[in-house]
N, C-alpha and C positions, 0 to 999 in steps of 0.2 A: 468822200467827205461826209457821207450820210452816217447816221447811227442806225444800227440794226439790232433789234431785240426779238428773241423768240418768245411768242406769247403762249403757245401750246403746241401740240403735235401737228396741228393743221395750219397755224397762222404765224406769220412773221411781220413785225411792225417795222417800217422803214420811215425814218424821220429826217427831214431837211436835207441840206447840203447838195442841192442839185442845180448848178448853174454852170453851163459850159460857156466859158468866156469867148470861145472861138466860133460860136454859132449864134444865130438869132432865135434859138429855142427859148421857150418861156422860162422865166426865173422862178424856180420852185423851191427856193431855199427854205421856205416856211411851210412847204407842203408835207403831208404825211400820207402814207398809204399802207395797206395791209395786203400782203401776198398770201394767197391760199395755196398751200403746197399741193393738196390733193387735186384741186381744180386747175392749178397752174394759171391763176388769174390774179391781176392786181386790182384793188379797189381803192379809190381815193378816200381819204379819211379827213379829219378836221385839221385845218391849218393852225400852225403855231402862231403866237402873237408876234414873235420875233423871227427874223431870218437867222438860221444857224448853220454855219459850216464848222466842223471840228468841235461839236458839242459832245456831251456825255449824258447818258441816261441810266437810271436805276429803277428797277421795279421793286416796290415796297411789299411788305408782308400782307398788307390789306388790299393788294391788287391795284395799286395806282402806279403810274410811271412819272418820274420827275426827270426833267431835262434841264441841264445847266451848261453855262459856257457857250462858246461859239461866237461867230461874227457873220455879218452880211459881207460877203466877199466883194460885192460891187461897191458899196459905200464905205466899207471897212468899219462900220459901226459895230461895236461890241455888244453882246447880249449879257447884261449884268443881272437881269432878273430871271431866276428859274421859273419854270412852268410845270404844272401838274395836270394829269388827266386820269380819270377814273376808268380803268380798263373794263369794268363791269357795265359802264354806261358811257361809251366813247362818244355817243351823239351829243353829249353835253359840251364836248370840246375841251380845249386847254384853258386852264385858269392860271393867272399870274400869281406867283408867290412873292408878293411885294415885301413881306417881312424878311425875305431871304436876299433881297437886292444887295449887292456888294460890288462896288468898283474895285475895292482892295483885293477881293478874292476871285472875281470873275471878269475884271475889266482892264487890268493893266497890260496894255499891248506890248510895252517894252520888256516885261518879264514873263510874258506868255501865260498869265493866269487864265485867260479866256480860252486857251488852246487845250482841248481834251482834259478838263479838270478830272482827275481820277476820283471816282466816287464809288462807295461801297455801302451796302446795307449792313448795319450793325445788328447784333443779336437783340438789342432793346428796341429795334424798329427805327432808330434814327439813321440818318445818312451821314457817313463820315467821308472825308476826302482830303485831297491834296491838290493845290493849284500852284504849280511851279514849286516853290519851297515853303508854301504856307499851308498849314493843316487847319482843318475846320470841322464843325459838326452842324448838321441841320436838325433842330429839335422838333420832332413830329408833334409833340404835345403843345408847342408854342407856335402854331401856324407855320411850321418849318422855318422859323427864324434861324438865321445862320450866325454862328459864333466862331471867330478865329480862335484856335486853341494853341497855336504855336508857329514857330518858324524853324526850318532846318537850316543851320548855318551853311552858307555857300563858301567854298574854298576857291580862292582865285590864285592863279599862278600856273606853273607848269607841273608836269608829272615828275615826281621826285625819285621814283624808282620803278623798275619793271621786274616782273617775275617771269623767269624762263621756265617753260614746261619741260620736264624731263621724263621720258618714258624708259623705265628701267628694263622693259621687255624688248626694247629695240637696241641692237648692237650696231655701232658704226663700223664699217669695214674699211 
């Protein structure tokens, strides 16, 4: 349930999602750590402001990481406010992106917007994404304010037809 992002040839960033409900181990859903591949060692990093299972993360062109979505698996509170960290200065920690807070895009439990919102870095430096069936953009020049750009219509009902695969190289005997 954690998010893993490769930082460079030597380091891997591991974010949140670590609570084993069957043990009394510490709840580290908001913890982050960096794994050094060459040294084979983990180092704790700065905690997130929110506990996040099933979140998503994007590394920006100016070497920041944005995390969005997710939930606290214990309280089932959803994380509707994305966070950002400067990968050139990790010691400053995670900063809330309050202008990007959106219950509509990151908080609807029934429609699963909170669950792994798919996010991608666009060529203009903005982050674009989809949360369930809602599309959106985060404007990097406007404090990463998030704007809903559309919805993909959902089709309800049953499958109306199936396609049978036919391999013309295979002969039935």
